[in-house]
C-alpha positions in Angstrom: -3.5 79.0 150.3 -6.6 80.7 149.1 -9.1 78.1 146.8 -10.2 79.9 143.7 -13.4 79.3 142.4 -14.3 78.9 138.8 -17.2 81.1 137.3 -17.9 78.5 134.6 -16.2 75.4 135.3 -14.9 73.5 132.2 -17.4 70.3 132.8 -20.6 72.6 133.0 -19.6 74.5 129.9 -19.5 72.0 127.8 -22.5 70.3 129.0 -24.1 73.5 128.5 -22.9 73.6 125.0 -23.7 70.0 124.0 -27.0 70.0 125.6 -29.0 71.6 128.3 -28.7 70.5 132.0 -31.9 68.8 133.5 -32.3 71.8 135.7 -32.7 74.6 133.0 -35.7 75.6 131.4 -35.5 75.4 127.6 -37.3 78.3 126.4 -37.9 76.9 122.7 -39.3 73.8 123.9 -41.6 75.4 126.2 -42.7 78.0 123.5 -43.4 75.1 120.9 -45.7 73.2 123.5 -47.6 76.2 124.2 -48.1 76.8 120.5 -48.4 73.4 119.0 -49.1 71.2 121.8 -47.1 69.3 124.3 -47.6 66.2 126.5 -49.7 67.7 129.0 -51.0 70.7 126.9 -53.3 71.5 124.1 -52.1 74.0 121.0 -52.5 77.6 121.7 -51.3 78.8 118.7 -53.3 79.6 115.5 -52.8 79.7 111.9 -51.6 83.1 110.2 -49.9 83.7 106.5 -46.6 85.2 106.3 -46.4 87.5 103.2 -42.9 87.5 102.5 -41.7 90.2 99.8 -39.8 88.7 96.8 -36.3 89.7 96.4 -34.1 89.3 93.5 -30.3 88.4 93.3 -29.1 91.6 94.9 -31.7 91.6 97.6 -33.9 94.3 96.0 -37.4 93.9 96.1 -39.2 93.1 92.8 -41.7 95.6 91.5 -44.8 94.4 90.1 -45.9 95.3 86.7 -49.1 97.7 88.0 -46.5 100.3 89.4 -46.1 103.4 87.4 -43.0 104.5 85.9 -43.9 107.7 86.2 -45.0 107.8 90.2 -43.4 104.6 91.2 -47.0 104.1 92.8 -48.8 100.7 92.3 -52.1 101.2 90.4 -54.5 101.4 93.4 -57.5 102.3 91.3 -58.1 98.7 90.0 -57.6 96.2 92.4 -53.8 94.4 90.7 -54.2 90.7 90.7 -50.7 90.3 91.2 -49.6 92.5 94.4 -53.2 93.1 95.5 -51.9 97.0 95.8 -48.8 96.2 97.5 -46.8 97.5 94.5 -44.0 94.6 95.1 -44.4 90.7 93.9 -45.0 88.4 97.1 -45.4 85.0 98.1 -48.0 83.5 101.2 -47.3 80.7 103.2 -49.2 79.5 106.4 -47.7 79.4 109.7 -48.6 79.0 113.1 -48.2 81.7 115.8 -49.7 83.5 118.7 -51.4 86.9 118.9 -52.6 89.2 121.6 -53.4 92.9 122.1 -51.6 95.6 124.4 -53.2 98.5 125.1 -51.4 101.9 125.1 -51.1 102.0 129.1 -50.8 98.3 129.4 -54.4 97.4 129.2 -57.3 96.9 127.2 -59.4 99.6 129.2 -57.4 102.5 127.6 -57.6 101.0 124.1 -59.8 104.0 122.9 -58.7 107.5 123.6 -61.4 110.6 123.2 -59.2 113.1 120.8 -60.8 115.9 118.9 -62.7 115.7 116.6 -63.4 111.7 117.7 -61.9 108.5 119.0 -58.5 106.9 117.8 -57.4 103.4 118.6 -54.3 103.4 120.1 -53.3 99.6 120.8 -51.0 97.4 119.5 -51.2 93.8 118.5 -48.5 91.2 119.1 -47.4 88.2 117.3 -45.5 85.6 118.6 -43.3 83.4 116.4 -40.8 80.4 116.3 -36.8 81.4 116.9 -36.5 80.4 113.3 -39.1 82.8 111.6 -37.8 84.7 108.8 -39.5 88.2 108.7 -38.3 91.6 107.6 -39.8 95.1 108.1 -41.0 94.9 104.2 -43.0 91.5 105.1 -46.3 91.4 106.3 -48.5 89.3 108.8 -52.4 88.2 107.2 -54.9 86.9 109.8 -57.1 84.7 107.7 -60.9 84.3 108.5 -61.5 81.6 111.2 -65.0 79.7 112.4 -65.6 79.8 116.2 -63.9 76.5 116.5 -60.2 78.7 115.0 -60.7 76.4 112.1 -59.5 78.0 108.6 -62.7 79.1 106.6 -63.0 77.5 103.3 -62.3 79.0 100.6 -59.7 80.9 102.6 -60.0 85.0 103.1 -57.7 87.3 104.6 -59.6 88.9 107.4 -56.7 91.6 108.3 -52.9 92.6 106.9 -50.6 94.0 109.5 -47.0 95.6 108.8 -44.4 95.1 111.1 -43.7 98.1 113.5 -41.1 96.7 116.0 -39.4 93.2 115.4 -37.9 92.0 118.7 -35.7 88.7 118.6 -35.9 87.6 122.6 -32.8 85.7 123.7 -31.4 84.0 126.4 -28.9 81.1 127.2 -25.9 82.6 125.9 -27.8 85.0 123.4 -29.7 82.5 121.3 -33.3 83.2 120.1 -36.0 81.6 121.9 -38.5 83.1 120.1 -39.6 86.5 118.1 -42.3 89.0 118.7 -43.6 91.5 116.0 -45.5 94.2 117.1 -47.9 95.9 115.0 -50.1 98.6 115.5 -53.5 98.0 115.0 -54.5 101.4 113.8 -52.4 100.7 110.7 -53.9 97.3 109.8 -55.7 97.0 106.9 -59.0 95.7 107.1 -60.9 93.6 104.6 -64.4 93.6 104.0 -65.9 90.2 104.2 
């Protein structure tokens, strides 16, 4: 009689569903330890601002009062105190994440390309957030001004506003989301004057 080996033994499946086995890495916990600090590490995350666009009961974006009925465009000549030129109402909350640059060919040496008639920046910025972060392509990531120690400068000021180009849910462990990466083109970032 041939011995049949089970790919997923019942006791291993139950222990995996209820909790993690001792020899497996919990990527969510590792991510939290990296961003917020852990028993043997300091926090590597930084304060960012998540600008969530407001939606009505039908999940439609709520237009600001500055939006023209004729053109459907926000009033850009005068900075609207409600939407700051977004054309939609939004709410901002602080969020902790990690950011890094990637170049067009994977390195920072190729960040600037010479194209006629001048140079163009071709790199992207990646923002990493916890698995439970809710963000859409309509939302924005705002970088606040930080001092040399990484603390928020008071009064708070916005340094750059980034529009998500690609939102990736990195999955593992039976398909659960471990962390989220948001890729933003650096040349699309709105740089605010200090």
